[in-house]
N, CA, C, O and the ligand as a Tripos MOL2 file, in Angstrom:
@<TRIPOS>MOLECULE
protein
  293   291    74     0     0
PROTEIN
NO_CHARGES

@<TRIPOS>ATOM
      1 N          -6.3190    6.8220   17.2300 N.3       1 MET1
      2 CA         -7.1020    6.2350   16.1430 C.3       1 MET1
      3 C          -6.1790    5.7270   15.0490 C.2       1 MET1
      4 O          -5.2310    6.4020   14.6470 O.2       1 MET1
      5 N          -6.4690    4.5490   14.5850 N.am      2 THR2
      6 CA         -5.6500    3.9950   13.5210 C.3       2 THR2
      7 C          -6.2340    4.3620   12.1610 C.2       2 THR2
      8 O          -7.3910    4.0670   11.8600 O.2       2 THR2
      9 N          -5.4320    4.9920   11.3760 N.am      3 ASP3
     10 CA         -5.8390    5.3910   10.0420 C.3       3 ASP3
     11 C          -5.3080    4.3680    9.0430 C.2       3 ASP3
     12 O          -4.1060    4.2980    8.7860 O.2       3 ASP3
     13 N          -6.2200    3.5780    8.4860 N.am      4 THR4
     14 CA         -5.7680    2.5390    7.5710 C.3       4 THR4
     15 C          -5.8610    2.9580    6.1130 C.2       4 THR4
     16 O          -5.4810    2.2080    5.2150 O.2       4 THR4
     17 N          -6.3700    4.1630    5.8870 N.am      5 LEU5
     18 CA         -6.5450    4.6030    4.4970 C.3       5 LEU5
     19 C          -5.3320    5.3220    3.9390 C.2       5 LEU5
     20 O          -5.2020    5.5000    2.7270 O.2       5 LEU5
     21 N          -4.4390    5.7380    4.8390 N.am      6 HIS6
     22 CA         -3.3130    6.5450    4.3890 C.3       6 HIS6
     23 C          -1.9840    5.8530    4.6600 C.2       6 HIS6
     24 O          -1.8220    5.1140    5.6310 O.2       6 HIS6
     25 N          -1.0570    6.1170    3.7770 N.am      7 CYS7
     26 CA          0.2920    5.5870    3.9010 C.3       7 CYS7
     27 C           0.9590    6.1270    5.1670 C.2       7 CYS7
     28 O           0.9840    7.3400    5.3760 O.2       7 CYS7
     29 N           1.4990    5.2460    6.0160 N.am      8 PRO8
     30 CA          2.1340    5.7170    7.2480 C.3       8 PRO8
     31 C           3.4330    6.4660    6.9840 C.2       8 PRO8
     32 O           3.9150    7.1930    7.8530 O.2       8 PRO8
     33 N           3.9970    6.3000    5.8110 N.am      9 ALA9
     34 CA          5.2720    6.9410    5.5190 C.3       9 ALA9
     35 C           5.1080    8.3510    4.9640 C.2       9 ALA9
     36 O           5.8600    9.2500    5.3410 O.2       9 ALA9
     37 N           4.1400    8.5600    4.0770 N.am     10 CYS10
     38 CA          4.0330    9.8670    3.4260 C.3      10 CYS10
     39 C           2.6670   10.5210    3.6070 C.2      10 CYS10
     40 O           2.5120   11.7010    3.2930 O.2      10 CYS10
     41 N           1.6690    9.7820    4.1060 N.am     11 GLY11
     42 CA          0.3630   10.3670    4.3600 C.3      11 GLY11
     43 C          -0.5580   10.4010    3.1580 C.2      11 GLY11
     44 O          -1.6890   10.8760    3.2630 O.2      11 GLY11
     45 N          -0.0990    9.9090    2.0200 N.am     12 ALA12
     46 CA         -0.9690    9.8570    0.8430 C.3      12 ALA12
     47 C          -1.9410    8.6830    0.9730 C.2      12 ALA12
     48 O          -1.7060    7.7610    1.7540 O.2      12 ALA12
     49 N          -3.0210    8.7220    0.2110 N.am     13 LEU13
     50 CA         -3.9250    7.5760    0.1700 C.3      13 LEU13
     51 C          -3.1500    6.3410   -0.2940 C.2      13 LEU13
     52 O          -2.3840    6.3970   -1.2560 O.2      13 LEU13
     53 N          -3.3640    5.2380    0.4010 N.am     14 ASN14
     54 CA         -2.6000    4.0400    0.0240 C.3      14 ASN14
     55 C          -3.3540    3.1490   -0.9610 C.2      14 ASN14
     56 O          -2.8140    2.1590   -1.4550 O.2      14 ASN14
     57 N          -4.6230    3.5140   -1.2450 N.am     15 HIS15
     58 CA         -5.4140    2.7420   -2.2080 C.3      15 HIS15
     59 C          -5.5750    1.2960   -1.7830 C.2      15 HIS15
     60 O          -5.7350    0.4200   -2.6330 O.2      15 HIS15
     61 N          -5.5360    1.0250   -0.4880 N.am     16 CYS16
     62 CA         -5.7560   -0.3450   -0.0160 C.3      16 CYS16
     63 C          -7.2270   -0.6790   -0.1720 C.2      16 CYS16
     64 O          -8.0770   -0.0110    0.4160 O.2      16 CYS16
     65 N          -7.5420   -1.7000   -0.9510 N.am     17 SER17
     66 CA         -8.9580   -2.0120   -1.1770 C.3      17 SER17
     67 C          -9.6010   -2.6080    0.0710 C.2      17 SER17
     68 O         -10.8150   -2.4960    0.2460 O.2      17 SER17
     69 N          -8.8190   -3.2350    0.9350 N.am     18 LEU18
     70 CA         -9.3790   -3.8660    2.1240 C.3      18 LEU18
     71 C          -9.7810   -2.8450    3.1750 C.2      18 LEU18
     72 O         -10.6250   -3.1290    4.0250 O.2      18 LEU18
     73 N          -9.1870   -1.6630    3.1260 N.am     19 ALA19
     74 CA         -9.4800   -0.6340    4.1160 C.3      19 ALA19
     75 C         -10.7350    0.1520    3.7820 C.2      19 ALA19
     76 O         -11.2520    0.8940    4.6170 O.2      19 ALA19
     77 N         -11.2210   -0.0110    2.5650 N.am     20 ASP20
     78 CA        -12.3880    0.7320    2.1120 C.3      20 ASP20
     79 C         -13.5570   -0.2300    1.9440 C.2      20 ASP20
     80 O         -13.4750   -1.1610    1.1430 O.2      20 ASP20
     81 N         -14.6480   -0.0230    2.6890 N.am     21 PRO21
     82 CA        -15.7970   -0.9510    2.6180 C.3      21 PRO21
     83 C         -16.3210   -1.1510    1.2050 C.2      21 PRO21
     84 O         -16.8540   -2.2130    0.8810 O.2      21 PRO21
     85 N         -16.1710   -0.1310    0.3620 N.am     22 ARG22
     86 CA        -16.7120   -0.2450   -0.9920 C.3      22 ARG22
     87 C         -15.9200   -1.2160   -1.8440 C.2      22 ARG22
     88 O         -16.4450   -1.7730   -2.8080 O.2      22 ARG22
     89 N         -14.6540   -1.4220   -1.4940 N.am     23 THR23
     90 CA        -13.8010   -2.2880   -2.3130 C.3      23 THR23
     91 C         -13.2210   -3.4460   -1.5070 C.2      23 THR23
     92 O         -12.3050   -4.1320   -1.9590 O.2      23 THR23
     93 N         -13.7680   -3.6570   -0.2970 N.am     24 ALA24
     94 CA        -13.1680   -4.6420    0.6100 C.3      24 ALA24
     95 C         -13.2300   -6.0670    0.0880 C.2      24 ALA24
     96 O         -12.4840   -6.9330    0.5460 O.2      24 ALA24
     97 N         -14.1220   -6.3150   -0.8740 N.am     25 THR25
     98 CA        -14.2160   -7.6670   -1.4030 C.3      25 THR25
     99 C         -13.2300   -7.9110   -2.5360 C.2      25 THR25
    100 O         -13.0910   -9.0350   -3.0170 O.2      25 THR25
    101 N         -12.5460   -6.8510   -2.9590 N.am     26 GLN26
    102 CA        -11.5700   -7.0050   -4.0360 C.3      26 GLN26
    103 C         -10.1830   -7.2460   -3.4460 C.2      26 GLN26
    104 O          -9.8730   -6.7970   -2.3420 O.2      26 GLN26
    105 N          -9.3660   -7.9580   -4.1980 N.am     27 ASP27
    106 CA         -7.9900   -8.1190   -3.7730 C.3      27 ASP27
    107 C          -7.2690   -6.7860   -3.8230 C.2      27 ASP27
    108 O          -7.4350   -6.0180   -4.7710 O.2      27 ASP27
    109 N          -6.4810   -6.5160   -2.8170 N.am     28 CYS28
    110 CA         -5.7010   -5.2800   -2.8030 C.3      28 CYS28
    111 C          -4.5730   -5.3520   -3.8280 C.2      28 CYS28
    112 O          -4.0770   -6.4300   -4.1540 O.2      28 CYS28
    113 N          -4.1850   -4.1940   -4.3210 N.am     29 TRP29
    114 CA         -3.0810   -4.1500   -5.2850 C.3      29 TRP29
    115 C          -1.8200   -4.8130   -4.7250 C.2      29 TRP29
    116 O          -0.9840   -5.3210   -5.4730 O.2      29 TRP29
    117 N          -1.7010   -4.7970   -3.3860 N.am     30 CYS30
    118 CA         -0.4530   -5.3100   -2.8000 C.3      30 CYS30
    119 C          -0.3400   -6.8260   -2.9580 C.2      30 CYS30
    120 O           0.7540   -7.3740   -2.8250 O.2      30 CYS30
    121 N          -1.4500   -7.5150   -3.2380 N.am     31 TYR31
    122 CA         -1.3730   -8.9640   -3.4000 C.3      31 TYR31
    123 C          -0.5620   -9.3570   -4.6250 C.2      31 TYR31
    124 O           0.0490  -10.4240   -4.6670 O.2      31 TYR31
    125 N          -0.5670   -8.4740   -5.6240 N.am     32 GLY32
    126 CA          0.0450   -8.8350   -6.8880 C.3      32 GLY32
    127 C           1.4830   -8.4010   -7.0570 C.2      32 GLY32
    128 O           2.0790   -8.6010   -8.1160 O.2      32 GLY32
    129 N           2.0450   -7.8040   -6.0110 N.am     33 VAL33
    130 CA          3.4080   -7.3080   -6.1440 C.3      33 VAL33
    131 C           4.2790   -7.8650   -5.0290 C.2      33 VAL33
    132 O           3.7780   -8.3510   -4.0140 O.2      33 VAL33
    133 N           5.5810   -7.7890   -5.2290 N.am     34 SER34
    134 CA          6.4860   -8.1460   -4.1510 C.3      34 SER34
    135 C           7.1490   -6.8730   -3.6470 C.2      34 SER34
    136 O           7.7440   -6.1160   -4.4130 O.2      34 SER34
    137 N           7.0330   -6.6560   -2.3450 N.am     35 ILE35
    138 CA          7.5890   -5.4530   -1.7400 C.3      35 ILE35
    139 C           8.9570   -5.7770   -1.1500 C.2      35 ILE35
    140 O           9.1170   -6.7460   -0.4080 O.2      35 ILE35
    141 N           9.9140   -4.9690   -1.4850 N.am     36 ASP36
    142 CA         11.2760   -5.1510   -0.9870 C.3      36 ASP36
    143 C          11.2800   -5.0990    0.5420 C.2      36 ASP36
    144 O          10.8360   -4.1070    1.1200 O.2      36 ASP36
    145 N          11.7710   -6.1430    1.2060 N.am     37 PRO37
    146 CA         11.7930   -6.1330    2.6780 C.3      37 PRO37
    147 C          12.5390   -4.9270    3.2440 C.2      37 PRO37
    148 O          12.2510   -4.4800    4.3540 O.2      37 PRO37
    149 N          13.4870   -4.4090    2.4890 N.am     38 ALA38
    150 CA         14.2460   -3.2530    2.9590 C.3      38 ALA38
    151 C          13.3540   -2.0320    3.1070 C.2      38 ALA38
    152 O          13.5810   -1.1850    3.9710 O.2      38 ALA38
    153 N          12.3230   -1.9480    2.2420 N.am     39 VAL39
    154 CA         11.3870   -0.8320    2.3300 C.3      39 VAL39
    155 C          10.6120   -0.9090    3.6420 C.2      39 VAL39
    156 O          10.3910    0.1030    4.3070 O.2      39 VAL39
    157 N          10.2050   -2.1210    4.0020 N.am     40 LEU40
    158 CA          9.4490   -2.2960    5.2410 C.3      40 LEU40
    159 C          10.3420   -2.0740    6.4660 C.2      40 LEU40
    160 O           9.9140   -1.5050    7.4700 O.2      40 LEU40
    161 N          11.5750   -2.5310    6.3600 N.am     41 GLN41
    162 CA         12.5130   -2.3480    7.4630 C.3      41 GLN41
    163 C          12.7840   -0.8830    7.7350 C.2      41 GLN41
    164 O          13.0860   -0.4960    8.8630 O.2      41 GLN41
    165 N          12.6730   -0.0690    6.6910 N.am     42 ALA42
    166 CA         13.0060    1.3480    6.8270 C.3      42 ALA42
    167 C          11.9290    2.1240    7.5730 C.2      42 ALA42
    168 O          12.1630    3.2500    8.0120 O.2      42 ALA42
    169 N          10.7420    1.5220    7.7190 N.am     43 LEU43
    170 CA          9.6750    2.1920    8.4520 C.3      43 LEU43
    171 C           9.9510    2.1740    9.9490 C.2      43 LEU43
    172 O          10.4890    1.1980   10.4710 O.2      43 LEU43
    173 N           9.5860    3.2450   10.6400 N.am     44 PRO44
    174 CA          9.6680    3.2110   12.1050 C.3      44 PRO44
    175 C           8.8060    2.0800   12.6400 C.2      44 PRO44
    176 O           7.7140    1.8390   12.1260 O.2      44 PRO44
    177 N           9.2770    1.3890   13.6560 N.am     45 GLU45
    178 CA          8.5820    0.1990   14.1340 C.3      45 GLU45
    179 C           7.1480    0.4970   14.5410 C.2      45 GLU45
    180 O           6.2650   -0.3410   14.3580 O.2      45 GLU45
    181 N           6.9090    1.6810   15.0920 N.am     46 ALA46
    182 CA          5.5730    2.0350   15.5680 C.3      46 ALA46
    183 C           4.5630    2.1110   14.4280 C.2      46 ALA46
    184 O           3.3580    1.9980   14.6520 O.2      46 ALA46
    185 N           5.0520    2.3000   13.2190 N.am     47 LEU47
    186 CA          4.1460    2.4660   12.0790 C.3      47 LEU47
    187 C           3.8860    1.1650   11.3490 C.2      47 LEU47
    188 O           2.9360    1.0640   10.5730 O.2      47 LEU47
    189 N           4.7270    0.1650   11.5930 N.am     48 ARG48
    190 CA          4.5610   -1.0890   10.8560 C.3      48 ARG48
    191 C           3.2800   -1.8010   11.2600 C.2      48 ARG48
    192 O           2.8560   -1.7500   12.4140 O.2      48 ARG48
    193 N           2.6790   -2.4600   10.2920 N.am     49 ASP49
    194 CA          1.4830   -3.2810   10.5200 C.3      49 ASP49
    195 C           0.2510   -2.4790   10.8970 C.2      49 ASP49
    196 O          -0.7790   -3.0680   11.2230 O.2      49 ASP49
    197 N           0.3210   -1.1600   10.8620 N.am     50 LEU50
    198 CA         -0.8580   -0.3520   11.1600 C.3      50 LEU50
    199 C          -1.6640   -0.0830    9.9070 C.2      50 LEU50
    200 O          -2.8890   -0.2020    9.9090 O.2      50 LEU50
    201 N          -0.9780    0.2790    8.8410 N.am     51 ALA51
    202 CA         -1.6600    0.6300    7.6100 C.3      51 ALA51
    203 C          -0.7730    0.2510    6.4350 C.2      51 ALA51
    204 O           0.4400    0.0940    6.5720 O.2      51 ALA51
    205 N          -1.4000    0.1080    5.2920 N.am     52 CYS52
    206 CA         -0.6470   -0.1910    4.0840 C.3      52 CYS52
    207 C           0.1930    1.0060    3.6690 C.2      52 CYS52
    208 O          -0.1760    2.1600    3.8910 O.2      52 CYS52
    209 N           1.3110    0.7050    3.0700 N.am     53 LEU53
    210 CA          2.0550    1.7520    2.3790 C.3      53 LEU53
    211 C           1.3090    2.1270    1.1090 C.2      53 LEU53
    212 O           0.4980    1.3490    0.6090 O.2      53 LEU53
    213 N           1.5770    3.3030    0.5930 N.am     54 CYS54
    214 CA          1.0950    3.6200   -0.7400 C.3      54 CYS54
    215 C           2.0300    2.9490   -1.7500 C.2      54 CYS54
    216 O           3.1700    2.6220   -1.4200 O.2      54 CYS54
    217 N           1.5510    2.7470   -2.9690 N.am     55 PRO55
    218 CA          2.3850    2.0700   -3.9710 C.3      55 PRO55
    219 C           3.7200    2.7680   -4.2020 C.2      55 PRO55
    220 O           4.7230    2.1210   -4.5020 O.2      55 PRO55
    221 N           3.7260    4.0910   -4.0620 N.am     56 ARG56
    222 CA          4.9570    4.8170   -4.3070 C.3      56 ARG56
    223 C           6.0040    4.4890   -3.2450 C.2      56 ARG56
    224 O           7.1550    4.1970   -3.5700 O.2      56 ARG56
    225 N           5.5950    4.5390   -1.9600 N.am     57 CYS57
    226 CA          6.5450    4.2590   -0.8920 C.3      57 CYS57
    227 C           6.9710    2.7930   -0.8850 C.2      57 CYS57
    228 O           8.0880    2.4650   -0.4850 O.2      57 CYS57
    229 N           6.0740    1.9160   -1.3310 N.am     58 ALA58
    230 CA          6.4080    0.4990   -1.3890 C.3      58 ALA58
    231 C           7.3080    0.1860   -2.5800 C.2      58 ALA58
    232 O           7.8050   -0.9300   -2.7280 O.2      58 ALA58
    233 N           7.5070    1.2030   -3.4310 N.am     59 ALA59
    234 CA          8.3880    1.0660   -4.5870 C.3      59 ALA59
    235 C           7.9170   -0.0320   -5.5310 C.2      59 ALA59
    236 O           8.7190   -0.8060   -6.0550 O.2      59 ALA59
    237 N           6.5980   -0.0900   -5.7410 N.am     60 VAL60
    238 CA          6.0410   -1.1190   -6.6170 C.3      60 VAL60
    239 C           5.2930   -0.5250   -7.8080 C.2      60 VAL60
    240 O           4.5850   -1.2360   -8.5220 O.2      60 VAL60
    241 N           5.4510    0.7720   -8.0180 N.am     61 GLU61
    242 CA          4.6970    1.3870   -9.1140 C.3      61 GLU61
    243 C           5.0280    0.7600  -10.4630 C.2      61 GLU61
    244 O           4.1570    0.5890  -11.3160 O.2      61 GLU61
    245 N           6.2950    0.4230  -10.6370 N.am     62 ASP62
    246 CA          6.6750   -0.1910  -11.9050 C.3      62 ASP62
    247 C           6.0130   -1.5580  -12.0780 C.2      62 ASP62
    248 O           5.5710   -1.9190  -13.1690 O.2      62 ASP62
    249 N           5.9540   -2.3080  -10.9750 N.am     63 GLN63
    250 CA          5.3130   -3.6280  -11.0430 C.3      63 GLN63
    251 C           3.8300   -3.5000  -11.3550 C.2      63 GLN63
    252 O           3.2870   -4.2730  -12.1440 O.2      63 GLN63
    253 N           3.1710   -2.5140  -10.7300 N.am     64 LEU64
    254 CA          1.7410   -2.3310  -10.9580 C.3      64 LEU64
    255 C           1.4710   -1.9000  -12.3840 C.2      64 LEU64
    256 O           0.5220   -2.3560  -13.0220 O.2      64 LEU64
    257 N           2.3210   -1.0140  -12.8710 N.am     65 ARG65
    258 CA          2.1310   -0.5240  -14.2300 C.3      65 ARG65
    259 C           2.3390   -1.6650  -15.2250 C.2      65 ARG65
    260 O           1.6170   -1.7780  -16.2150 O.2      65 ARG65
    261 N           3.3230   -2.4970  -14.9520 N.am     66 ALA66
    262 CA          3.5950   -3.6200  -15.8330 C.3      66 ALA66
    263 C           2.4360   -4.6080  -15.8390 C.2      66 ALA66
    264 O           2.1640   -5.2520  -16.8530 O.2      66 ALA66
    265 N           1.7510   -4.7250  -14.6920 N.am     67 ALA67
    266 CA          0.6280   -5.6620  -14.5880 C.3      67 ALA67
    267 C          -0.6760   -5.0360  -15.0410 C.2      67 ALA67
    268 O          -1.7030   -5.7130  -15.1060 O.2      67 ALA67
    269 N          -0.6450   -3.7360  -15.3560 N.am     68 GLY68
    270 CA         -1.8590   -3.0530  -15.7510 C.3      68 GLY68
    271 C          -2.8490   -2.9430  -14.6020 C.2      68 GLY68
    272 O          -4.0600   -2.9210  -14.8230 O.2      68 GLY68
    273 N          -2.3520   -2.8760  -13.4010 N.am     69 ASN69
    274 CA         -3.1780   -2.9990  -12.2010 C.3      69 ASN69
    275 C          -2.9990   -1.8120  -11.2610 C.2      69 ASN69
    276 O          -3.2990   -1.9150  -10.0710 O.2      69 ASN69
    277 N          -2.5130   -0.6850  -11.7830 N.am     70 SER70
    278 CA         -2.2060    0.4240  -10.9000 C.3      70 SER70
    279 C          -3.4630    1.1250  -10.4020 C.2      70 SER70
    280 O          -4.3490    1.4440  -11.1950 O.2      70 SER70
    281 N          -3.5500    1.3720   -9.0760 N.am     71 PRO71
    282 CA         -4.6730    2.1290   -8.5300 C.3      71 PRO71
    283 C          -4.5000    3.6230   -8.7700 C.2      71 PRO71
    284 O          -5.4280    4.3980   -8.5400 O.2      71 PRO71
    285 N          -3.3490    4.0230   -9.2200 N.am     72 ILE72
    286 CA         -3.0680    5.4320   -9.4620 C.3      72 ILE72
    287 C          -3.3040    5.7500  -10.9260 C.2      72 ILE72
    288 O          -2.6620    5.1880  -11.8130 O.2      72 ILE72
    289 N          -4.2220    6.6490  -11.1580 N.am     73 ARG73
    290 CA         -4.5410    7.0040  -12.5420 C.3      73 ARG73
    291 C          -3.7210    8.2020  -12.9650 C.2      73 ARG73
    292 O          -3.8400    8.6630  -14.1010 O.2      73 ARG73
    293 ZN          3.5160    6.6160    0.8580 Zn       74 ZN74
@<TRIPOS>BOND
     1     1     2 1
     2     2     3 1
     3     3     4 2
     4     3     5 am
     5     5     6 1
     6     6     7 1
     7     7     8 2
     8     7     9 am
     9     9    10 1
    10    10    11 1
    11    11    12 2
    12    11    13 am
    13    13    14 1
    14    14    15 1
    15    15    16 2
    16    15    17 am
    17    17    18 1
    18    18    19 1
    19    19    20 2
    20    19    21 am
    21    21    22 1
    22    22    23 1
    23    23    24 2
    24    23    25 am
    25    25    26 1
    26    26    27 1
    27    27    28 2
    28    27    29 am
    29    29    30 1
    30    30    31 1
    31    31    32 2
    32    31    33 am
    33    33    34 1
    34    34    35 1
    35    35    36 2
    36    35    37 am
    37    37    38 1
    38    38    39 1
    39    39    40 2
    40    39    41 am
    41    41    42 1
    42    42    43 1
    43    43    44 2
    44    43    45 am
    45    45    46 1
    46    46    47 1
    47    47    48 2
    48    47    49 am
    49    49    50 1
    50    50    51 1
    51    51    52 2
    52    51    53 am
    53    53    54 1
    54    54    55 1
    55    55    56 2
    56    55    57 am
    57    57    58 1
    58    58    59 1
    59    59    60 2
    60    59    61 am
    61    61    62 1
    62    62    63 1
    63    63    64 2
    64    63    65 am
    65    65    66 1
    66    66    67 1
    67    67    68 2
    68    67    69 am
    69    69    70 1
    70    70    71 1
    71    71    72 2
    72    71    73 am
    73    73    74 1
    74    74    75 1
    75    75    76 2
    76    75    77 am
    77    77    78 1
    78    78    79 1
    79    79    80 2
    80    79    81 am
    81    81    82 1
    82    82    83 1
    83    83    84 2
    84    83    85 am
    85    85    86 1
    86    86    87 1
    87    87    88 2
    88    87    89 am
    89    89    90 1
    90    90    91 1
    91    91    92 2
    92    91    93 am
    93    93    94 1
    94    94    95 1
    95    95    96 2
    96    95    97 am
    97    97    98 1
    98    98    99 1
    99    99   100 2
   100    99   101 am
   101   101   102 1
   102   102   103 1
   103   103   104 2
   104   103   105 am
   105   105   106 1
   106   106   107 1
   107   107   108 2
   108   107   109 am
   109   109   110 1
   110   110   111 1
   111   111   112 2
   112   111   113 am
   113   113   114 1
   114   114   115 1
   115   115   116 2
   116   115   117 am
   117   117   118 1
   118   118   119 1
   119   119   120 2
   120   119   121 am
   121   121   122 1
   122   122   123 1
   123   123   124 2
   124   123   125 am
   125   125   126 1
   126   126   127 1
   127   127   128 2
   128   127   129 am
   129   129   130 1
   130   130   131 1
   131   131   132 2
   132   131   133 am
   133   133   134 1
   134   134   135 1
   135   135   136 2
   136   135   137 am
   137   137   138 1
   138   138   139 1
   139   139   140 2
   140   139   141 am
   141   141   142 1
   142   142   143 1
   143   143   144 2
   144   143   145 am
   145   145   146 1
   146   146   147 1
   147   147   148 2
   148   147   149 am
   149   149   150 1
   150   150   151 1
   151   151   152 2
   152   151   153 am
   153   153   154 1
   154   154   155 1
   155   155   156 2
   156   155   157 am
   157   157   158 1
   158   158   159 1
   159   159   160 2
   160   159   161 am
   161   161   162 1
   162   162   163 1
   163   163   164 2
   164   163   165 am
   165   165   166 1
   166   166   167 1
   167   167   168 2
   168   167   169 am
   169   169   170 1
   170   170   171 1
   171   171   172 2
   172   171   173 am
   173   173   174 1
   174   174   175 1
   175   175   176 2
   176   175   177 am
   177   177   178 1
   178   178   179 1
   179   179   180 2
   180   179   181 am
   181   181   182 1
   182   182   183 1
   183   183   184 2
   184   183   185 am
   185   185   186 1
   186   186   187 1
   187   187   188 2
   188   187   189 am
   189   189   190 1
   190   190   191 1
   191   191   192 2
   192   191   193 am
   193   193   194 1
   194   194   195 1
   195   195   196 2
   196   195   197 am
   197   197   198 1
   198   198   199 1
   199   199   200 2
   200   199   201 am
   201   201   202 1
   202   202   203 1
   203   203   204 2
   204   203   205 am
   205   205   206 1
   206   206   207 1
   207   207   208 2
   208   207   209 am
   209   209   210 1
   210   210   211 1
   211   211   212 2
   212   211   213 am
   213   213   214 1
   214   214   215 1
   215   215   216 2
   216   215   217 am
   217   217   218 1
   218   218   219 1
   219   219   220 2
   220   219   221 am
   221   221   222 1
   222   222   223 1
   223   223   224 2
   224   223   225 am
   225   225   226 1
   226   226   227 1
   227   227   228 2
   228   227   229 am
   229   229   230 1
   230   230   231 1
   231   231   232 2
   232   231   233 am
   233   233   234 1
   234   234   235 1
   235   235   236 2
   236   235   237 am
   237   237   238 1
   238   238   239 1
   239   239   240 2
   240   239   241 am
   241   241   242 1
   242   242   243 1
   243   243   244 2
   244   243   245 am
   245   245   246 1
   246   246   247 1
   247   247   248 2
   248   247   249 am
   249   249   250 1
   250   250   251 1
   251   251   252 2
   252   251   253 am
   253   253   254 1
   254   254   255 1
   255   255   256 2
   256   255   257 am
   257   257   258 1
   258   258   259 1
   259   259   260 2
   260   259   261 am
   261   261   262 1
   262   262   263 1
   263   263   264 2
   264   263   265 am
   265   265   266 1
   266   266   267 1
   267   267   268 2
   268   267   269 am
   269   269   270 1
   270   270   271 1
   271   271   272 2
   272   271   273 am
   273   273   274 1
   274   274   275 1
   275   275   276 2
   276   275   277 am
   277   277   278 1
   278   278   279 1
   279   279   280 2
   280   279   281 am
   281   281   282 1
   282   282   283 1
   283   283   284 2
   284   283   285 am
   285   285   286 1
   286   286   287 1
   287   287   288 2
   288   287   289 am
   289   289   290 1
   290   290   291 1
   291   291   292 2
@<TRIPOS>SUBSTRUCTURE
     1 MET1         2 RESIDUE 1 A MET
     2 THR2         6 RESIDUE 1 A THR
     3 ASP3        10 RESIDUE 1 A ASP
     4 THR4        14 RESIDUE 1 A THR
     5 LEU5        18 RESIDUE 1 A LEU
     6 HIS6        22 RESIDUE 1 A HIS
     7 CYS7        26 RESIDUE 1 A CYS
     8 PRO8        30 RESIDUE 1 A PRO
     9 ALA9        34 RESIDUE 1 A ALA
    10 CYS10       38 RESIDUE 1 A CYS
    11 GLY11       42 RESIDUE 1 A GLY
    12 ALA12       46 RESIDUE 1 A ALA
    13 LEU13       50 RESIDUE 1 A LEU
    14 ASN14       54 RESIDUE 1 A ASN
    15 HIS15       58 RESIDUE 1 A HIS
    16 CYS16       62 RESIDUE 1 A CYS
    17 SER17       66 RESIDUE 1 A SER
    18 LEU18       70 RESIDUE 1 A LEU
    19 ALA19       74 RESIDUE 1 A ALA
    20 ASP20       78 RESIDUE 1 A ASP
    21 PRO21       82 RESIDUE 1 A PRO
    22 ARG22       86 RESIDUE 1 A ARG
    23 THR23       90 RESIDUE 1 A THR
    24 ALA24       94 RESIDUE 1 A ALA
    25 THR25       98 RESIDUE 1 A THR
    26 GLN26      102 RESIDUE 1 A GLN
    27 ASP27      106 RESIDUE 1 A ASP
    28 CYS28      110 RESIDUE 1 A CYS
    29 TRP29      114 RESIDUE 1 A TRP
    30 CYS30      118 RESIDUE 1 A CYS
    31 TYR31      122 RESIDUE 1 A TYR
    32 GLY32      126 RESIDUE 1 A GLY
    33 VAL33      130 RESIDUE 1 A VAL
    34 SER34      134 RESIDUE 1 A SER
    35 ILE35      138 RESIDUE 1 A ILE
    36 ASP36      142 RESIDUE 1 A ASP
    37 PRO37      146 RESIDUE 1 A PRO
    38 ALA38      150 RESIDUE 1 A ALA
    39 VAL39      154 RESIDUE 1 A VAL
    40 LEU40      158 RESIDUE 1 A LEU
    41 GLN41      162 RESIDUE 1 A GLN
    42 ALA42      166 RESIDUE 1 A ALA
    43 LEU43      170 RESIDUE 1 A LEU
    44 PRO44      174 RESIDUE 1 A PRO
    45 GLU45      178 RESIDUE 1 A GLU
    46 ALA46      182 RESIDUE 1 A ALA
    47 LEU47      186 RESIDUE 1 A LEU
    48 ARG48      190 RESIDUE 1 A ARG
    49 ASP49      194 RESIDUE 1 A ASP
    50 LEU50      198 RESIDUE 1 A LEU
    51 ALA51      202 RESIDUE 1 A ALA
    52 CYS52      206 RESIDUE 1 A CYS
    53 LEU53      210 RESIDUE 1 A LEU
    54 CYS54      214 RESIDUE 1 A CYS
    55 PRO55      218 RESIDUE 1 A PRO
    56 ARG56      222 RESIDUE 1 A ARG
    57 CYS57      226 RESIDUE 1 A CYS
    58 ALA58      230 RESIDUE 1 A ALA
    59 ALA59      234 RESIDUE 1 A ALA
    60 VAL60      238 RESIDUE 1 A VAL
    61 GLU61      242 RESIDUE 1 A GLU
    62 ASP62      246 RESIDUE 1 A ASP
    63 GLN63      250 RESIDUE 1 A GLN
    64 LEU64      254 RESIDUE 1 A LEU
    65 ARG65      258 RESIDUE 1 A ARG
    66 ALA66      262 RESIDUE 1 A ALA
    67 ALA67      266 RESIDUE 1 A ALA
    68 GLY68      270 RESIDUE 1 A GLY
    69 ASN69      274 RESIDUE 1 A ASN
    70 SER70      278 RESIDUE 1 A SER
    71 PRO71      282 RESIDUE 1 A PRO
    72 ILE72      286 RESIDUE 1 A ILE
    73 ARG73      290 RESIDUE 1 A ARG
    74 ZN74       293 GROUP 0 **** ****
């Protein structure tokens, strides 16, 4: 079973709005940030493209906070 709600790297909720029917019509937080390709490269290949990273593992918390758009309260 593919779990799209949790970060494949750490298992925390990834706050992906597209994975949740209640928020699927909203743009995901990941649209507004740039994720370092090195972060994605560091993931095991089997985990890539299955689920979103959480903002912490994607190393974009600073970008989200700066944009006032953080899903993490
Ligand atoms: Zn994570």
